[in-house]
C-alpha positions in Angstrom: -48.8 -1.6 -30.5 -45.4 -0.1 -31.0 -42.6 -2.5 -30.6 -40.6 -1.7 -27.6 -37.7 0.0 -27.7 -34.2 -2.2 -27.3 -31.9 -1.0 -24.9 -28.3 -1.7 -25.4 -25.9 -3.2 -22.4 -24.4 -1.0 -20.3 -20.5 -1.4 -20.8 -18.8 -2.8 -17.9 -17.1 -0.2 -15.4 -13.4 -0.8 -14.1 -11.4 1.1 -11.2 -7.9 0.7 -10.8 -7.2 -0.4 -7.5 -4.2 1.1 -5.4 -2.6 -2.0 -4.5 -2.3 -2.9 -8.1 0.5 -0.2 -8.4 0.8 0.5 -4.5 4.2 2.4 -4.6 2.8 4.4 -7.2 1.9 8.3 -5.6 -1.3 9.2 -5.7 -1.5 12.3 -9.1 0.2 9.6 -10.8 -2.2 6.2 -9.8 -4.9 9.0 -11.2 -3.1 9.7 -14.5 -2.2 6.3 -15.1 -5.7 4.8 -14.7 -6.9 7.6 -17.2 -4.5 7.2 -19.7 -5.3 3.3 -19.2 -9.1 4.1 -20.3 -10.5 2.7 -16.6 -13.5 4.5 -15.6 -12.5 5.4 -11.8 -9.7 4.8 -9.5 -9.6 3.8 -5.8 -6.8 5.2 -3.6 -5.4 3.7 -0.6 -5.6 7.3 1.6 -5.8 5.6 5.3 -2.7 3.8 5.4 -1.9 3.3 9.0 -0.8 -0.1 10.0 -0.1 -1.2 6.7 3.1 -2.0 4.8 4.2 0.5 1.9 4.0 4.1 1.3 2.1 6.7 3.2 -0.6 7.7 1.0 -2.3 9.8 3.3 -3.8 13.2 2.0 -5.6 14.6 4.7 -1.7 14.7 6.4 -0.1 15.6 3.4 -1.7 19.0 1.9 0.4 19.1 -1.1 0.0 15.4 -2.1 -4.0 16.5 -1.5 -3.4 19.4 -3.7 -1.0 17.4 -6.6 -4.0 14.9 -6.5 -6.9 17.2 -7.1 -5.4 18.5 -9.7 -4.7 15.6 -11.5 -8.2 14.3 -10.8 -9.5 17.7 -12.8 -6.7 17.5 -15.3 -8.2 14.1 -16.2 -11.5 13.8 -15.6 -11.6 10.7 -13.7 -14.1 10.0 -10.7 -12.8 8.4 -7.5 -15.1 5.4 -6.8 -13.7 4.0 -3.3 -11.5 4.8 -0.9 -9.0 2.2 1.5 -8.5 1.2 4.1 -10.5 1.8 7.5 -9.5 -1.3 9.6 -11.2 -2.6 12.7 -8.7 -3.0 15.3 -8.4 -3.3 19.2 -5.8 -0.4 19.3 -7.6 2.1 16.2 -10.8 4.5 17.4 -12.7 4.4 14.1 -13.6 8.0 14.9 -9.7 8.7 13.7 -10.8 7.7 10.3 -12.6 11.4 10.1 -9.9 13.3 8.6 -9.6 10.7 5.5 -13.4 10.3 4.8 -13.5 13.9 4.5 -11.1 14.0 2.3 -12.4 10.8 0.4 -15.7 12.4 0.2 -14.4 15.3 -1.1 -12.3 14.3 -3.8 -15.6 12.4 -5.0 -15.4 8.9 -3.0 -18.7 7.5 -2.9 -17.2 4.1 -0.9 -14.7 3.2 1.6 -13.3 -0.4 2.2 -13.1 -1.8 5.9 -11.5 -5.3 7.0 -11.7 -6.6 10.7 -8.3 -7.1 12.6 -10.0 -7.7 16.2 -10.9 -11.2 17.4 -13.6 -9.5 20.1 -16.7 -9.6 18.4 -18.8 -7.6 20.6 -16.0 -4.7 20.2 -16.2 -5.4 16.6 -19.6 -4.7 16.2 -19.8 -1.6 18.1 -16.5 -0.1 16.2 -17.5 -1.3 12.6 -21.3 0.4 13.7 -20.2 3.8 14.9 -17.6 4.0 11.4 -20.6 3.0 9.6 -22.7 6.0 10.9 -19.2 8.4 10.9 -19.4 7.3 6.8 -22.6 8.3 6.4 -22.2 11.7 7.3 -19.9 12.1 4.4 -22.3 9.6 2.4 -20.3 7.1 2.1 -20.6 3.5 2.0 -18.8 1.0 4.3 -17.5 -2.5 2.5 -16.6 -5.0 4.6 -13.9 -7.2 2.9 -13.0 -10.8 4.8 -9.3 -11.9 4.0 -7.0 -14.4 5.3 -4.7 -12.3 7.4 -7.2 -10.8 9.3 -9.5 -12.1 11.8 -13.2 -12.1 10.0 -12.0 -14.9 7.5 -15.1 -16.0 6.0 -17.7 -15.0 3.6 -20.3 -16.2 6.6 -18.3 -14.8 9.0 -19.2 -11.7 7.6 -22.4 -11.9 6.7 -22.6 -12.1 10.7 -21.2 -8.8 11.3 -23.5 -7.3 8.3 -26.4 -8.9 10.2 -25.6 -7.4 13.6 -24.3 -4.0 12.9 -27.7 -3.7 10.6 -26.7 0.1 9.0 -28.0 1.0 6.2 -24.9 2.1 4.6 -22.9 -1.4 5.5 -21.8 -3.4 2.4 -20.5 -6.3 1.9 -17.2 -6.4 -0.6 -15.6 -9.8 -2.3 -12.2 -9.9 -3.7 -11.9 -12.9 -5.8 -8.5 -14.0 -4.4 -10.1 -14.1 -0.9 -13.2 -16.0 -1.9 -11.2 -18.6 -3.1 -8.9 -18.6 -0.2 -11.8 -19.4 2.0 -13.4 -22.1 0.2 -16.4 -20.3 -0.4 -19.3 -21.6 -2.9 -20.6 -19.6 -5.3 -24.4 -21.1 -4.4 -24.1 -19.0 -1.2 -24.2 -15.8 -3.0 -27.5 -16.4 -4.0 -29.1 -16.0 -0.5 -27.5 -12.7 0.1 -29.3 -9.2 -0.5 -28.5 -7.7 -3.7 -28.1 -3.9 -2.2 -25.0 -4.9 -0.3 -23.3 -5.1 -3.2 -21.7 -1.9 -4.7 -18.1 -3.3 -6.2 -15.9 -6.2 -6.6 -12.4 -6.4 -6.7 -11.4 -8.7 -9.4 -8.1 -10.6 -10.0 -6.7 -14.4 -10.0 -4.5 -16.0 -8.0 -2.3 -19.4 -8.1 -5.0 -22.2 -7.3 -2.8 -23.3 -4.4 -3.4 -21.9 -1.0 -0.5 -21.5 1.4 -0.7 -22.8 4.5 2.2 -20.5 5.9 1.2 -16.5 7.0 4.6 -15.1 5.3 3.3 -16.8 1.8 -0.4 -15.8 2.3 0.8 -12.1 2.5 3.2 -12.1 -0.2 0.6 -13.4 -2.8 -2.3 -11.3 -1.7 0.4 -8.2 -2.0 2.5 -8.7 -4.9 1.6 -12.3 -6.8 -1.7 -12.4 -8.0 -2.3 -13.4 -11.4 -3.8 -11.6 -14.7 -7.4 -13.0 -15.2 -7.4 -15.9 -16.7 -3.6 -16.6 -16.0 -4.0 -18.1 -12.8 -6.1 -21.3 -11.0 -9.2 -19.8 -10.1 -12.7 -19.1 -11.6 -12.9 -15.6 -11.4 -16.1 -16.1 -13.7 -18.2 -18.3 -12.0 -18.2 -15.9 -9.1 -18.7 -12.9 -11.3 -21.6 -14.3 -12.9 -23.5 -14.9 -9.8 -23.1 -11.2 -8.7 -25.4 -8.5 -9.3 -24.0 -6.0 -12.0 -21.4 -3.6 -10.0 -18.4 -1.7 -10.4 -14.8 -4.1 -10.9 -12.1 -3.1 -9.1 -8.9 -4.4 -10.3 -6.9 -5.3 -7.3 -4.0 -6.9 -9.1 -0.7 -6.7 -7.3 2.3 -8.5 -9.0 5.9 -7.6 -8.3 6.8 -9.7 -11.3 4.9 -8.3 -13.9 5.2 -4.7 -12.7 8.7 -5.0 -12.9 8.4 -6.3 -16.5 6.4 -3.8 -17.5 6.3 -1.0 -15.2 3.5 0.3 -13.2 2.1 1.9 -16.3 2.3 -0.7 -18.2 0.7 -3.6 -15.5 -2.2 -1.6 -14.6 -2.9 -1.4 -18.3 -2.5 -5.0 -19.0 -4.6 -5.7 -16.0 -7.2 -4.2 -17.6 -6.5 -5.3 -21.0 -6.4 -8.8 -20.0 -9.5 -8.6 -17.8 -11.9 -7.3 -20.8 -10.8 -10.2 -22.8 -11.1 -13.0 -20.2 -14.3 -11.5 -19.5 -15.6 -11.2 -22.8 -14.2 -14.7 -23.4 -16.2 -16.2 -20.3 -19.4 -14.0 -21.4 -19.5 -12.0 -18.3 -20.1 -9.0 -19.9 -21.6 -8.3 -22.9 -20.0 -5.4 -24.9 -16.5 -5.8 -23.8 -15.0 -8.0 -27.1 -15.5 -4.5 -29.0 -14.6 -1.9 -26.8 
């Protein structure tokens, strides 16, 4: 009888989310991610309705060429793109140029969120987005968040069940998981195939009631893993293996360490925390 071969566990993979250093142009985002040791990069290509710089590649051929050159130079793969919002004044079909560009540079997933209070429109529009994205081999990953109109995991799950498209997915941002008072126990009942990636961060334990303060923390006030007041490890232990997208925007840390220094510390502190917490198996020696 031959003993079964021992298979070494696969190292956890990480992607650098653009929001972490959102003012960084996409080509430099790619190079920073590669130099810092990330496995993927997650650029923001759909910028309409969002604060900050316009990183649209479909509308800026020179930026697209520079991004393609950076990707070829580094060999770093694109994991996902953002942000295809579902809103009353937005036709999901308008995202097609960026979906095409995203797929063209190697993305496999697109992030979406909902900003319409009309549930009938939401389900129809999200379904149309899924069918459009499927033409480019992309999954559509729905994120709930406090500033939108789908603000809890249960609400997001309801949308996914109504839409019932094969490429529809659920994306958990650890900060919003904490904000909406979710229970780790509720993750057990969700289909494992709904999960492609999770956005990781830590954040203050106190949940603000003022919208402006919510927005500030979401966009510029998060913490390195283990340095905030939430429990990232508990959530990640309850989820299946997947890529961890590092989304830790912090104006103070970026000002202190610079964009690249902050991106490096995001990855270093995440690996160290997850190894200490026993979430990952090989991070301590990487």
